[in-house]
C-alpha positions as CSV (number, residue, x, y, z in Angstrom):
1,M,0.0,0.0,0.0
2,S,1.3,3.5,-0.8
3,A,0.6,7.1,0.1
4,I,-2.2,9.2,-1.5
5,S,-1.0,10.4,-4.9
6,T,-3.4,13.3,-5.3
7,A,-1.7,16.7,-5.0
8,Y,-3.1,19.2,-2.5
9,P,-2.6,22.9,-2.5
10,A,0.4,23.8,-0.3
11,N,-1.5,26.6,1.4
12,L,-3.9,24.2,3.0
13,S,-1.2,22.3,4.9
14,F,0.9,23.1,7.8
15,P,4.6,23.6,7.1
16,P,6.6,20.4,7.8
17,R,8.0,20.0,11.3
18,P,11.0,17.8,12.0
19,A,10.1,14.7,14.0
20,A,11.7,14.0,17.3
21,G,13.5,11.0,15.8
22,V,14.9,10.3,12.4
23,I,12.3,8.4,10.5
24,G,13.0,6.5,7.3
25,R,10.1,5.9,4.9
26,P,7.1,6.2,7.2
27,W,3.9,4.4,6.3
28,G,1.8,6.3,3.7
29,F,-1.9,7.1,3.9
30,W,-3.3,3.8,2.8
31,S,-0.7,1.7,4.6
32,T,-1.5,3.6,7.8
33,L,-5.2,3.1,7.3
34,G,-4.7,-0.6,6.6
35,W,-2.6,-1.1,9.8
36,L,-5.3,0.8,11.8
37,A,-7.9,-1.6,10.4
38,A,-5.7,-4.5,11.4
39,A,-5.3,-3.0,14.9
40,Y,-9.1,-2.9,15.2
41,A,-9.3,-6.5,14.1
42,V,-6.8,-7.3,16.9
43,M,-8.9,-5.3,19.3
44,A,-12.0,-7.3,18.3
45,G,-10.2,-10.6,18.7
46,A,-8.9,-9.5,22.2
47,G,-12.4,-8.5,23.2
48,H,-13.7,-11.9,22.1
49,V,-11.0,-13.7,24.1
50,V,-11.8,-11.6,27.2
51,S,-15.6,-12.2,26.8
52,S,-15.0,-16.0,26.3
53,A,-12.8,-16.1,29.4
54,K,-15.4,-14.3,31.5
55,F,-17.0,-17.6,32.5
56,Y,-13.7,-18.8,34.0
57,L,-13.1,-15.5,35.8
58,R,-16.2,-15.4,38.0
59,H,-14.1,-15.2,41.1
60,I,-12.8,-11.8,40.1
61,D,-14.6,-8.7,41.3
62,P,-17.2,-7.8,38.7
63,L,-16.1,-4.2,38.6
64,I,-12.5,-5.2,37.9
65,L,-13.6,-7.6,35.3
66,Q,-15.7,-4.9,33.6
67,Y,-12.6,-2.6,33.4
68,A,-10.5,-5.4,32.0
69,M,-13.1,-6.3,29.4
70,G,-13.2,-2.6,28.4
71,K,-9.5,-1.9,28.2
72,V,-7.7,-5.1,27.3
73,P,-8.8,-4.7,23.6
74,I,-7.5,-1.2,23.3
75,L,-4.2,-2.2,25.0
76,A,-3.9,-5.0,22.5
77,G,-4.5,-2.7,19.6
78,A,-2.0,-0.1,20.8
79,L,0.6,-2.8,21.4
80,F,0.0,-4.1,17.9
81,L,0.7,-0.7,16.4
82,V,3.8,-0.3,18.6
83,L,5.1,-3.5,17.0
84,V,4.2,-2.2,13.5
85,A,6.1,1.0,14.2
86,H,9.1,-0.9,15.5
87,W,9.1,-3.0,12.4
88,R,9.1,0.1,10.2
89,G,11.9,1.6,12.3
90,P,14.2,3.0,13.3
91,S,12.4,2.3,16.6
92,A,8.9,2.4,17.9
93,R,9.9,5.3,20.2
94,A,11.1,7.4,17.3
95,Y,8.3,6.5,14.9
96,L,5.6,7.2,17.5
97,G,7.2,10.3,18.9
98,L,7.6,9.0,22.4
99,E,10.3,11.6,23.1
100,W,10.6,13.9,26.1
101,P,9.4,17.4,25.1
102,R,11.3,20.6,25.8
103,W,10.3,22.6,28.9
104,H,9.0,25.6,27.0
105,H,6.7,23.3,25.1
106,I,5.4,21.9,28.3
107,L,4.7,25.4,29.6
108,F,2.9,26.4,26.4
109,A,0.9,23.2,26.4
110,S,-0.1,23.8,30.1
111,A,-1.4,27.2,29.2
112,I,-3.5,25.7,26.3
113,F,-4.8,23.1,28.7
114,A,-5.8,25.7,31.3
115,A,-7.6,27.7,28.6
116,L,-9.6,24.7,27.3
117,W,-10.5,23.7,30.8
118,L,-11.8,27.1,31.8
119,F,-13.7,27.5,28.6
120,F,-15.5,24.1,28.5
121,F,-16.2,23.7,32.1
122,G,-17.2,27.3,32.5
123,L,-19.5,26.9,29.5
124,G,-21.0,23.7,30.9
125,S,-21.6,25.1,34.4
126,S,-23.1,28.3,33.1
127,S,-25.8,26.5,31.0
128,P,-27.1,23.0,31.5
129,T,-27.7,23.0,27.7
130,F,-24.0,22.5,27.2
131,S,-23.6,19.7,29.6
132,S,-22.7,16.2,28.2
133,P,-25.7,13.8,28.4
134,A,-23.2,11.2,29.6
135,E,-22.0,13.2,32.5
136,Q,-24.5,11.9,34.9
137,Q,-23.7,8.3,33.8
138,L,-20.0,9.0,34.6
139,V,-21.0,10.2,38.0
140,N,-23.1,7.0,38.5
141,D,-20.1,4.9,37.4
142,Y,-17.9,6.5,39.9
143,R,-20.5,6.0,42.7
144,A,-20.5,2.3,41.8
145,V,-16.8,2.0,42.7
146,M,-16.9,4.0,45.9
147,G,-16.3,1.8,48.9
148,N,-14.3,-0.7,46.7
149,P,-10.6,0.3,47.1
150,T,-9.4,-2.1,44.4
151,A,-12.0,-0.9,41.9
152,I,-11.1,2.8,42.7
153,V,-7.4,2.1,41.9
154,F,-8.4,0.5,38.6
155,Y,-10.7,3.4,37.8
156,W,-8.0,6.0,38.2
157,M,-5.4,3.8,36.5
158,V,-7.6,3.4,33.4
159,L,-8.6,7.1,33.4
160,V,-5.3,8.7,33.9
161,V,-2.8,6.2,32.5
162,I,-4.2,3.5,30.2
163,A,-6.7,5.7,28.2
164,P,-4.3,8.6,27.5
165,V,-1.4,6.3,26.6
166,T,-3.2,3.9,24.3
167,E,-5.4,6.5,22.6
168,E,-2.5,8.9,21.9
169,I,-0.3,6.1,20.6
170,I,-3.1,5.1,18.2
171,F,-4.4,8.4,17.0
172,R,-1.5,10.8,17.3
173,G,1.6,8.6,17.5
174,F,0.7,6.2,14.6
175,L,-2.3,7.5,12.7
176,Q,-1.6,11.2,12.5
177,H,2.2,10.6,11.9
178,G,1.6,8.3,9.0
179,W,-1.0,10.5,7.3
180,S,1.1,13.7,7.9
181,E,4.0,12.2,6.0
182,S,1.8,11.4,3.0
183,R,0.6,13.9,0.4
184,M,-2.4,14.5,2.6
185,G,-0.3,16.9,4.7
186,A,-0.3,17.7,8.4
187,A,-3.4,19.9,8.6
188,R,-5.7,17.3,7.0
189,A,-4.0,14.5,8.9
190,I,-4.8,16.3,12.2
191,L,-8.4,17.0,11.2
192,L,-9.1,13.5,10.0
193,S,-7.4,11.6,12.9
194,T,-9.2,14.0,15.3
195,L,-12.5,13.3,13.7
196,L,-12.0,9.5,14.2
197,F,-10.9,10.2,17.8
198,A,-14.2,12.1,18.4
199,L,-16.3,9.3,16.7
200,A,-14.6,6.8,19.1
201,H,-16.3,8.8,21.9
202,M,-19.9,8.9,20.5
203,H,-21.2,7.6,23.8
204,Y,-20.4,11.1,25.3
205,G,-23.2,12.8,23.4
206,L,-22.9,15.8,21.1
207,F,-21.4,18.2,23.6
208,G,-19.0,15.5,24.8
209,M,-17.9,14.7,21.2
210,A,-17.4,18.4,20.5
211,L,-15.2,18.7,23.6
212,V,-13.3,15.6,22.6
213,F,-12.8,17.0,19.1
214,V,-11.4,20.3,20.3
215,N,-9.1,18.5,22.7
216,G,-8.0,16.1,20.0
217,L,-7.1,19.1,17.8
218,T,-5.0,20.4,20.7
219,Y,-3.3,17.0,21.1
220,G,-2.7,16.8,17.3
221,V,-1.2,20.2,16.9
222,T,1.0,19.6,20.0
223,R,2.2,16.3,18.3
224,W,2.9,18.1,15.1
225,Y,4.6,21.2,16.5
226,T,6.8,19.5,19.1
227,G,7.3,16.1,17.5
228,S,6.4,14.6,20.9
229,T,3.4,12.3,21.4
230,L,4.6,12.0,25.0
231,L,3.6,15.6,25.5
232,A,0.1,14.9,24.0
233,I,-0.1,12.0,26.5
234,M,0.7,14.3,29.3
235,I,-1.9,16.8,28.4
236,H,-4.5,14.1,27.8
237,A,-3.7,12.5,31.2
238,A,-4.0,15.9,32.9
239,W,-7.4,16.5,31.2
240,N,-8.7,13.1,32.3
241,L,-7.4,13.7,35.8
242,S,-9.2,17.0,36.1
243,C,-12.4,15.5,34.7
244,G,-12.1,12.6,37.1
245,I,-11.7,14.9,40.1
246,R,-14.8,16.9,38.9
247,I,-16.8,13.6,38.6
248,A,-15.6,12.4,42.0
249,L,-16.7,15.7,43.6
250,A,-20.1,15.5,42.0
251,A,-20.5,11.9,43.2
């Protein structure tokens, strides 16, 4: 599979940014899309295995089992893409942009995060119309784990560690990088990968998807500008942590 051959106007794309690592021949548009489809097949297979094993894991806390069933597939998909990136070389770390960002990039990203947080949560608190329909369900989910220390640990681990790491590896580390290096260009790569990121959160409702989309654009531009998916993971984790604290206080 090869990159898109259609030529796009140069003024519709971001100027190229050097990656954190030296990448030789990154996957093109169709190759990246094909590997993403393969990763989703891996996720579906992992989900089937976990579901099949549910009968033999009845002794495990139901809440823990629920988290495992929900996150084992995406862990499997992310690991698959890490292996694909390592195969392409020179290393998975370089290909996926898992490089420590510069301190001024961290400060800039922190300012953007604070602005987004104040805007969205200020908007949501000022008018119930802008609240996510899924917010009450998230509060109820947290109430379900209250009083269960093990479940609470798993809840925060999934929210602050597993979700940001796996999602950023898939959408910003692998998908956006491959598409950016094709004739599609960085701007379209960021928009399209962010759209898929938002569609993966359809259960959050329209406002929730809009929030995810804007946040995804922030993560995508951060990945493009700094060359560091690790910084996008950090911002994503900070956002999820702040949302989790807000949910916990509401519960």
